[in-house]
A tleap script that builds the chain and sets N, CA, C and O, in Angstrom:
source leaprc.protein.ff14SB
mol = sequence {
  NMET GLY ILE ARG GLU ARG ALA ALA ASP ASP
  HIE GLY GLU ARG ALA GLY LEU GLN LEU VAL
  ARG MET ALA ILE GLU MET THR CYS PRO ALA
  GLY VAL LEU PRO SER GLU GLU ALA VAL LEU
  GLY LEU TYR GLY PRO GLU PRO VAL HIE GLU
  GLY GLU ALA LEU ALA LYS ALA ILE ILE GLU
  THR VAL GLU ARG LEU THR ARG ARG THR LYS
  ASN PRO THR ALA ASP CGLU
}
set mol.1.N position { -7.040 -13.540 -11.904 }
set mol.1.CA position { -8.198 -12.679 -11.874 }
set mol.1.C position { -8.086 -11.698 -13.048 }
set mol.1.O position { -7.033 -11.101 -13.269 }
set mol.2.N position { -9.165 -11.543 -13.783 }
set mol.2.CA position { -9.179 -10.663 -14.939 }
set mol.2.C position { -9.419 -9.213 -14.572 }
set mol.2.O position { -9.660 -8.881 -13.411 }
set mol.3.N position { -9.351 -8.365 -15.567 }
set mol.3.CA position { -9.522 -6.927 -15.369 }
set mol.3.C position { -10.901 -6.617 -14.800 }
set mol.3.O position { -11.028 -5.803 -13.886 }
set mol.4.N position { -11.934 -7.263 -15.337 }
set mol.4.CA position { -13.298 -6.989 -14.849 }
set mol.4.C position { -13.465 -7.389 -13.390 }
set mol.4.O position { -14.092 -6.672 -12.610 }
set mol.5.N position { -12.903 -8.535 -13.026 }
set mol.5.CA position { -13.015 -8.983 -11.637 }
set mol.5.C position { -12.283 -8.038 -10.698 }
set mol.5.O position { -12.777 -7.718 -9.617 }
set mol.6.N position { -11.097 -7.589 -11.117 }
set mol.6.CA position { -10.349 -6.643 -10.286 }
set mol.6.C position { -11.099 -5.319 -10.152 }
set mol.6.O position { -11.128 -4.726 -9.074 }
set mol.7.N position { -11.699 -4.862 -11.237 }
set mol.7.CA position { -12.467 -3.614 -11.194 }
set mol.7.C position { -13.663 -3.761 -10.260 }
set mol.7.O position { -13.974 -2.846 -9.498 }
set mol.8.N position { -14.334 -4.910 -10.316 }
set mol.8.CA position { -15.481 -5.153 -9.434 }
set mol.8.C position { -15.030 -5.216 -7.978 }
set mol.8.O position { -15.706 -4.681 -7.099 }
set mol.9.N position { -13.893 -5.865 -7.713 }
set mol.9.CA position { -13.357 -5.921 -6.350 }
set mol.9.C position { -13.027 -4.523 -5.853 }
set mol.9.O position { -13.365 -4.165 -4.725 }
set mol.10.N position { -12.365 -3.730 -6.697 }
set mol.10.CA position { -11.992 -2.370 -6.330 }
set mol.10.C position { -13.236 -1.540 -6.029 }
set mol.10.O position { -13.265 -0.780 -5.061 }
set mol.11.N position { -14.255 -1.689 -6.858 }
set mol.11.CA position { -15.503 -0.945 -6.634 }
set mol.11.C position { -16.128 -1.351 -5.302 }
set mol.11.O position { -16.588 -0.498 -4.542 }
set mol.12.N position { -16.144 -2.638 -5.024 }
set mol.12.CA position { -16.709 -3.118 -3.764 }
set mol.12.C position { -15.927 -2.634 -2.560 }
set mol.12.O position { -16.512 -2.265 -1.541 }
set mol.13.N position { -14.601 -2.633 -2.671 }
set mol.13.CA position { -13.761 -2.130 -1.586 }
set mol.13.C position { -14.043 -0.660 -1.328 }
set mol.13.O position { -14.215 -0.234 -0.186 }
set mol.14.N position { -14.087 0.098 -2.397 }
set mol.14.CA position { -14.311 1.543 -2.251 }
set mol.14.C position { -15.706 1.833 -1.681 }
set mol.14.O position { -15.871 2.761 -0.889 }
set mol.15.N position { -16.701 1.049 -2.079 }
set mol.15.CA position { -18.054 1.240 -1.550 }
set mol.15.C position { -18.079 0.959 -0.045 }
set mol.15.O position { -18.712 1.688 0.718 }
set mol.16.N position { -17.396 -0.088 0.369 }
set mol.16.CA position { -17.309 -0.407 1.790 }
set mol.16.C position { -16.597 0.678 2.579 }
set mol.16.O position { -17.027 1.049 3.671 }
set mol.17.N position { -15.507 1.182 2.022 }
set mol.17.CA position { -14.767 2.256 2.681 }
set mol.17.C position { -15.605 3.527 2.775 }
set mol.17.O position { -15.512 4.263 3.758 }
set mol.18.N position { -16.425 3.787 1.752 }
set mol.18.CA position { -17.312 4.960 1.786 }
set mol.18.C position { -18.310 4.856 2.933 }
set mol.18.O position { -18.619 5.855 3.584 }
set mol.19.N position { -18.815 3.650 3.181 }
set mol.19.CA position { -19.746 3.458 4.302 }
set mol.19.C position { -19.062 3.738 5.636 }
set mol.19.O position { -19.643 4.374 6.516 }
set mol.20.N position { -17.830 3.261 5.783 }
set mol.20.CA position { -17.089 3.512 7.017 }
set mol.20.C position { -16.801 5.006 7.154 }
set mol.20.O position { -16.943 5.562 8.243 }
set mol.21.N position { -16.396 5.665 6.061 }
set mol.21.CA position { -16.137 7.112 6.083 }
set mol.21.C position { -17.393 7.857 6.529 }
set mol.21.O position { -17.320 8.757 7.366 }
set mol.22.N position { -18.540 7.483 5.974 }
set mol.22.CA position { -19.790 8.142 6.316 }
set mol.22.C position { -20.086 7.992 7.814 }
set mol.22.O position { -20.495 8.951 8.469 }
set mol.23.N position { -19.879 6.796 8.346 }
set mol.23.CA position { -20.128 6.564 9.770 }
set mol.23.C position { -19.191 7.401 10.640 }
set mol.23.O position { -19.615 7.960 11.652 }
set mol.24.N position { -17.928 7.487 10.249 }
set mol.24.CA position { -16.968 8.291 11.008 }
set mol.24.C position { -17.352 9.759 10.951 }
set mol.24.O position { -17.339 10.446 11.972 }
set mol.25.N position { -17.692 10.239 9.774 }
set mol.25.CA position { -18.063 11.650 9.632 }
set mol.25.C position { -19.307 11.995 10.442 }
set mol.25.O position { -19.451 13.125 10.909 }
set mol.26.N position { -20.200 11.034 10.610 }
set mol.26.CA position { -21.442 11.283 11.348 }
set mol.26.C position { -21.251 11.196 12.859 }
set mol.26.O position { -22.008 11.815 13.607 }
set mol.27.N position { -20.261 10.444 13.321 }
set mol.27.CA position { -20.178 10.169 14.754 }
set mol.27.C position { -18.900 10.644 15.443 }
set mol.27.O position { -18.907 10.862 16.654 }
set mol.28.N position { -17.835 10.806 14.721 }
set mol.28.CA position { -16.556 11.153 15.336 }
set mol.28.C position { -16.355 12.662 15.346 }
set mol.28.O position { -16.994 13.388 14.583 }
set mol.29.N position { -15.459 13.132 16.221 }
set mol.29.CA position { -15.213 14.578 16.290 }
set mol.29.C position { -14.683 15.130 14.969 }
set mol.29.O position { -13.979 14.444 14.227 }
set mol.30.N position { -15.031 16.365 14.698 }
set mol.30.CA position { -14.538 17.025 13.494 }
set mol.30.C position { -13.014 17.077 13.534 }
set mol.30.O position { -12.416 17.282 14.590 }
set mol.31.N position { -12.410 16.893 12.394 }
set mol.31.CA position { -10.969 17.014 12.284 }
set mol.31.C position { -10.179 15.734 12.428 }
set mol.31.O position { -8.978 15.729 12.161 }
set mol.32.N position { -10.820 14.631 12.848 }
set mol.32.CA position { -10.047 13.390 12.990 }
set mol.32.C position { -9.843 12.674 11.659 }
set mol.32.O position { -8.937 11.852 11.522 }
set mol.33.N position { -10.685 12.989 10.684 }
set mol.33.CA position { -10.597 12.329 9.381 }
set mol.33.C position { -10.347 13.364 8.287 }
set mol.33.O position { -11.157 14.270 8.088 }
set mol.34.N position { -9.219 13.229 7.575 }
set mol.34.CA position { -8.978 14.165 6.468 }
set mol.34.C position { -9.973 13.931 5.333 }
set mol.34.O position { -10.543 12.847 5.210 }
set mol.35.N position { -10.173 14.946 4.513 }
set mol.35.CA position { -11.053 14.808 3.356 }
set mol.35.C position { -10.497 13.746 2.405 }
set mol.35.O position { -9.329 13.366 2.492 }
set mol.36.N position { -11.348 13.281 1.507 }
set mol.36.CA position { -10.894 12.290 0.529 }
set mol.36.C position { -9.742 12.835 -0.301 }
set mol.36.O position { -8.804 12.105 -0.620 }
set mol.37.N position { -9.809 14.110 -0.650 }
set mol.37.CA position { -8.739 14.730 -1.436 }
set mol.37.C position { -7.447 14.769 -0.642 }
set mol.37.O position { -6.371 14.523 -1.188 }
set mol.38.N position { -7.546 15.078 0.641 }
set mol.38.CA position { -6.354 15.114 1.493 }
set mol.38.C position { -5.749 13.724 1.643 }
set mol.38.O position { -4.527 13.580 1.681 }
set mol.39.N position { -6.594 12.702 1.729 }
set mol.39.CA position { -6.095 11.326 1.837 }
set mol.39.C position { -5.253 10.980 0.612 }
set mol.39.O position { -4.213 10.332 0.731 }
set mol.40.N position { -5.706 11.411 -0.563 }
set mol.40.CA position { -4.933 11.153 -1.787 }
set mol.40.C position { -3.536 11.736 -1.682 }
set mol.40.O position { -2.561 11.088 -2.061 }
set mol.41.N position { -3.433 12.948 -1.172 }
set mol.41.CA position { -2.136 13.601 -1.054 }
set mol.41.C position { -1.294 13.079 0.093 }
set mol.41.O position { -0.073 12.972 -0.027 }
set mol.42.N position { -1.942 12.750 1.213 }
set mol.42.CA position { -1.214 12.310 2.401 }
set mol.42.C position { -0.813 10.840 2.351 }
set mol.42.O position { 0.284 10.479 2.778 }
set mol.43.N position { -1.695 9.993 1.833 }
set mol.43.CA position { -1.481 8.554 1.900 }
set mol.43.C position { -1.301 7.908 0.527 }
set mol.43.O position { -0.397 7.092 0.344 }
set mol.44.N position { -2.140 8.259 -0.428 }
set mol.44.CA position { -2.075 7.669 -1.755 }
set mol.44.C position { -3.449 7.335 -2.287 }
set mol.44.O position { -4.449 7.539 -1.598 }
set mol.45.N position { -3.515 6.816 -3.524 }
set mol.45.CA position { -4.796 6.630 -4.206 }
set mol.45.C position { -5.469 5.260 -4.024 }
set mol.45.O position { -6.612 5.082 -4.443 }
set mol.46.N position { -4.797 4.319 -3.425 }
set mol.46.CA position { -5.342 2.960 -3.333 }
set mol.46.C position { -6.341 2.834 -2.180 }
set mol.46.O position { -6.289 3.605 -1.222 }
set mol.47.N position { -7.253 1.857 -2.278 }
set mol.47.CA position { -8.206 1.649 -1.186 }
set mol.47.C position { -7.521 1.448 0.179 }
set mol.47.O position { -8.044 1.877 1.207 }
set mol.48.N position { -6.375 0.808 0.180 }
set mol.48.CA position { -5.659 0.595 1.441 }
set mol.48.C position { -5.262 1.924 2.080 }
set mol.48.O position { -5.187 2.021 3.304 }
set mol.49.N position { -5.011 2.938 1.271 }
set mol.49.CA position { -4.659 4.253 1.807 }
set mol.49.C position { -5.863 4.904 2.496 }
set mol.49.O position { -5.724 5.508 3.560 }
set mol.50.N position { -7.020 4.778 1.893 }
set mol.50.CA position { -8.250 5.277 2.524 }
set mol.50.C position { -8.491 4.509 3.818 }
set mol.50.O position { -8.870 5.096 4.832 }
set mol.51.N position { -8.272 3.204 3.783 }
set mol.51.CA position { -8.431 2.386 4.986 }
set mol.51.C position { -7.508 2.823 6.105 }
set mol.51.O position { -7.898 2.839 7.273 }
set mol.52.N position { -6.275 3.180 5.745 }
set mol.52.CA position { -5.320 3.662 6.741 }
set mol.52.C position { -5.822 4.954 7.392 }
set mol.52.O position { -5.753 5.102 8.612 }
set mol.53.N position { -6.319 5.876 6.589 }
set mol.53.CA position { -6.844 7.137 7.122 }
set mol.53.C position { -8.051 6.887 8.019 }
set mol.53.O position { -8.187 7.515 9.068 }
set mol.54.N position { -8.922 5.975 7.611 }
set mol.54.CA position { -10.098 5.654 8.420 }
set mol.54.C position { -9.687 5.042 9.757 }
set mol.54.O position { -10.225 5.398 10.805 }
set mol.55.N position { -8.734 4.123 9.708 }
set mol.55.CA position { -8.260 3.482 10.937 }
set mol.55.C position { -7.661 4.512 11.887 }
set mol.55.O position { -7.926 4.477 13.088 }
set mol.56.N position { -6.858 5.424 11.357 }
set mol.56.CA position { -6.257 6.461 12.203 }
set mol.56.C position { -7.323 7.359 12.813 }
set mol.56.O position { -7.181 7.796 13.956 }
set mol.57.N position { -8.383 7.640 12.073 }
set mol.57.CA position { -9.472 8.462 12.601 }
set mol.57.C position { -10.183 7.752 13.752 }
set mol.57.O position { -10.532 8.379 14.752 }
set mol.58.N position { -10.392 6.464 13.608 }
set mol.58.CA position { -11.035 5.692 14.677 }
set mol.58.C position { -10.134 5.669 15.911 }
set mol.58.O position { -10.608 5.869 17.029 }
set mol.59.N position { -8.853 5.428 15.714 }
set mol.59.CA position { -7.903 5.397 16.837 }
set mol.59.C position { -7.860 6.746 17.540 }
set mol.59.O position { -7.880 6.802 18.769 }
set mol.60.N position { -7.801 7.829 16.777 }
set mol.60.CA position { -7.771 9.177 17.367 }
set mol.60.C position { -9.034 9.438 18.180 }
set mol.60.O position { -8.967 10.031 19.257 }
set mol.61.N position { -10.175 9.003 17.676 }
set mol.61.CA position { -11.432 9.194 18.393 }
set mol.61.C position { -11.420 8.429 19.714 }
set mol.61.O position { -11.803 8.971 20.751 }
set mol.62.N position { -10.987 7.185 19.678 }
set mol.62.CA position { -10.931 6.375 20.905 }
set mol.62.C position { -9.965 6.997 21.904 }
set mol.62.O position { -10.252 7.040 23.101 }
set mol.63.N position { -8.824 7.479 21.424 }
set mol.63.CA position { -7.859 8.111 22.324 }
set mol.63.C position { -8.447 9.367 22.961 }
set mol.63.O position { -8.246 9.605 24.152 }
set mol.64.N position { -9.162 10.165 22.193 }
set mol.64.CA position { -9.800 11.367 22.748 }
set mol.64.C position { -10.834 10.997 23.799 }
set mol.64.O position { -10.893 11.612 24.864 }
set mol.65.N position { -11.650 9.990 23.501 }
set mol.65.CA position { -12.666 9.562 24.462 }
set mol.65.C position { -12.034 8.998 25.720 }
set mol.65.O position { -12.542 9.210 26.821 }
set mol.66.N position { -10.932 8.283 25.565 }
set mol.66.CA position { -10.228 7.718 26.718 }
set mol.66.C position { -9.659 8.829 27.587 }
set mol.66.O position { -9.778 8.788 28.811 }
set mol.67.N position { -9.037 9.824 26.954 }
set mol.67.CA position { -8.498 10.968 27.717 }
set mol.67.C position { -9.622 11.705 28.441 }
set mol.67.O position { -9.467 12.109 29.594 }
set mol.68.N position { -10.742 11.875 27.766 }
set mol.68.CA position { -11.878 12.585 28.353 }
set mol.68.C position { -12.425 11.816 29.552 }
set mol.68.O position { -12.821 12.414 30.553 }
set mol.69.N position { -12.445 10.488 29.448 }
set mol.69.CA position { -12.944 9.651 30.536 }
set mol.69.C position { -12.010 9.722 31.740 }
set mol.69.O position { -12.461 9.756 32.885 }
set mol.70.N position { -10.704 9.745 31.472 }
set mol.70.CA position { -9.723 9.811 32.560 }
set mol.70.C position { -9.668 11.193 33.196 }
set mol.70.O position { -9.375 11.321 34.384 }
set mol.71.N position { -9.949 12.230 32.405 }
set mol.71.CA position { -9.893 13.607 32.892 }
set mol.71.C position { -11.095 14.363 32.344 }
set mol.71.O position { -10.971 15.090 31.358 }
set mol.72.N position { -12.263 14.201 32.973 }
set mol.72.CA position { -13.493 14.775 32.420 }
set mol.72.C position { -13.513 16.305 32.344 }
set mol.72.O position { -14.371 16.860 31.658 }
set mol.73.N position { -12.610 16.997 33.015 }
set mol.73.CA position { -12.612 18.455 32.973 }
set mol.73.C position { -11.733 19.008 31.862 }
set mol.73.O position { -11.733 20.214 31.616 }
set mol.74.N position { -10.986 18.143 31.189 }
set mol.74.CA position { -10.093 18.601 30.112 }
set mol.74.C position { -10.908 18.998 28.892 }
set mol.74.O position { -11.821 18.277 28.490 }
set mol.75.N position { -10.588 20.119 28.315 }
set mol.75.CA position { -11.237 20.564 27.073 }
set mol.75.C position { -10.482 19.996 25.894 }
set mol.75.O position { -9.252 20.015 25.868 }
set mol.76.N position { -11.208 19.495 24.926 }
set mol.76.CA position { -10.605 18.939 23.697 }
set mol.76.C position { -10.743 19.925 22.587 }
set mol.76.O position { -10.305 19.660 21.468 }
savepdb mol mol.pdb
quit
């Protein structure tokens, strides 16, 4: 794969990750997803690092919802 193809793949990956980030920011509780700048420092600069942060945000959201369902009086 040449440089142009890799750049196009990287752009496509990042665009897809941006869509997932946008969905998480719109629907998940505040604080489950670090900012893009924080992801760079915490995880790294590659698309896989952003993916890791997004996955952790989704998992944290599901865990919070599960705890809330099991104990509806608990404050989060």
